[in-house]
C-alpha positions in Angstrom: 0.0 0.0 0.0 2.9 2.2 0.6 4.5 1.7 -2.5 1.0 2.7 -4.2 0.8 5.9 -2.3 4.5 6.8 -2.9 3.9 6.1 -6.7 0.8 8.3 -6.6 2.6 11.2 -5.0 5.4 10.9 -7.5 3.1 11.2 -10.2 1.3 14.2 -8.8 4.6 15.9 -8.5 5.5 15.0 -12.1 1.9 16.4 -13.4 2.2 19.6 -11.3 5.7 20.5 -13.1 3.4 20.6 -16.2 1.7 23.8 -15.0 2.3 26.7 -17.9 0.9 27.9 -20.8 -1.5 25.9 -22.8 -3.2 26.4 -26.3 -6.8 25.4 -26.0 -9.1 24.1 -28.7 -12.5 22.4 -29.1 -13.6 19.1 -30.5 -17.3 18.3 -30.2 -18.4 19.7 -26.7 -14.8 18.8 -25.1 -12.1 21.4 -24.5 -8.5 20.1 -24.9 -5.2 21.7 -24.1 -1.7 21.6 -25.8 1.7 22.9 -24.1 2.3 26.0 -25.9 5.8 25.2 -26.5 4.8 22.2 -28.6 2.8 24.5 -30.9 4.6 26.0 -33.9 1.6 27.8 -35.8 -2.0 27.7 -36.3 -3.4 27.8 -39.9 -6.9 27.8 -41.4 -7.8 24.6 -43.1 -6.3 24.0 -46.6 -6.3 21.2 -49.3 -4.7 18.2 -47.7 -3.2 15.8 -50.2 -4.0 12.0 -49.3 -1.5 9.5 -48.9 -2.4 6.0 -49.6 -1.7 3.1 -47.0 -2.0 5.4 -43.8 -4.1 5.0 -41.0 -7.8 6.5 -41.3 -6.9 9.1 -39.1 -4.0 10.2 -41.2 -5.9 12.7 -43.5 -2.5 13.1 -45.6 -0.1 15.9 -46.2 0.3 19.7 -46.7 2.9 21.9 -48.3 3.5 24.6 -45.8 6.1 26.9 -47.2 7.9 24.3 -48.9 7.9 21.8 -46.1 5.6 18.7 -46.3 4.0 18.5 -43.1 1.6 15.2 -42.2 -1.9 16.0 -41.0 -4.3 13.9 -38.6 -7.9 14.5 -38.0 -8.0 14.2 -34.3 -11.9 13.7 -34.3 -11.2 10.3 -36.2 -8.0 9.7 -33.8 -10.3 9.9 -30.8 -13.0 7.8 -32.3 -15.5 10.7 -32.7 -17.8 11.3 -35.7 -16.5 13.4 -38.2 -18.2 16.9 -39.3 -18.0 19.0 -42.3 -15.2 21.9 -42.4 -16.4 25.1 -41.1 -14.9 28.5 -40.8 -13.7 27.8 -37.4 -12.0 24.5 -38.5 -8.2 24.8 -38.0 -5.0 23.1 -38.2 -2.6 23.4 -35.3 1.1 22.5 -36.5 2.8 21.0 -33.7 6.3 19.7 -32.7 6.2 16.2 -31.4 9.1 13.9 -30.8 9.3 9.9 -31.0 12.6 7.9 -30.4 14.8 10.9 -30.1 13.5 12.2 -33.4 11.7 15.5 -33.7 8.8 16.1 -36.5 6.2 18.5 -37.1 2.7 17.5 -37.8 -0.8 19.2 -38.1 -3.7 18.2 -36.2 -7.3 19.4 -37.4 -9.4 20.7 -34.7 -13.0 22.2 -34.7 -12.0 25.4 -33.1 -9.1 27.2 -31.5 -10.0 29.0 -28.3 -7.3 30.7 -26.4 -4.0 30.4 -24.5 -4.4 29.8 -20.9 -2.1 29.9 -17.9 -2.8 26.7 -15.7 -0.9 26.5 -12.8 0.7 23.1 -11.8 -1.9 23.0 -8.5 -4.7 23.1 -11.2 -3.6 20.1 -13.0 -4.7 16.8 -11.9 -3.8 13.1 -13.2 -6.0 11.5 -15.5 -8.8 9.7 -13.6 -8.6 5.9 -13.5 -11.0 4.1 -15.6 -11.4 0.4 -16.4 -8.8 -1.1 -18.7 -11.0 -0.6 -21.6 -10.4 2.8 -21.8 -6.9 4.1 -22.9 -5.9 7.3 -21.1 -2.2 7.1 -22.5 -3.0 10.2 -24.9 -3.8 12.4 -21.9 -1.3 13.5 -19.4 -3.8 15.3 -16.9 -6.7 17.5 -16.6 -6.8 21.1 -16.1 -9.0 23.0 -13.8 -9.9 26.3 -15.2 -12.8 28.0 -13.1 -15.6 25.8 -13.1 -14.5 23.8 -16.5 -12.0 21.0 -17.3 -9.6 21.1 -20.1 -8.1 17.7 -21.0 -4.3 18.0 -21.4 -3.1 16.2 -24.3 0.4 14.4 -24.6 0.8 15.2 -28.2 3.8 12.9 -28.6 1.5 10.0 -27.7 -1.4 11.2 -29.7 0.8 11.4 -32.9 2.5 8.2 -32.0 -0.4 6.1 -33.5 0.1 2.7 -34.5 2.9 3.3 -36.7 5.0 6.2 -35.4 8.3 5.8 -37.3 6.2 6.1 -40.4 4.2 8.9 -39.3 7.4 10.8 -38.2 9.0 9.9 -41.8 6.1 11.6 -43.6 7.4 15.0 -42.5 10.0 16.8 -44.3 11.6 18.5 -41.2 12.9 16.1 -38.6 14.8 18.8 -36.7 18.0 16.5 -36.3 19.5 17.3 -39.8 
């Protein structure tokens, strides 16, 4: 029992170190947050070139000022119903890391909201669910007033089933 308590305290300390600025965005009725240091830019929705033999959530690639960036549909990645693109639909270009490699990728979101400063004391660990619920994509829950922001681990979100292949789609690996 003491081991479980010690582990829980360690997890809480690690999560509280994650306090800082977060870009918040919406998908359906939920609000999510990404560490602002992982965000490279926000662009309006643009034409995406499909790439064959990729997972369903990988929409394809875009050419962003001469750089090829893979793009995923976060709704599909999270098993949500897809919707039509609106004026609020955006692509957030983020920097992720996998196996000591950095790469950029775009994530399609319903709407970008704001940048919030969430204190470490206001971030709690992801609640425990049964073994059927995968919470690896979420590192914590940010309490902002009466609302909760689901704080994503973008490296895990982009890991997918074949993270090496996804990272290879990006023309900027950051280690050149």
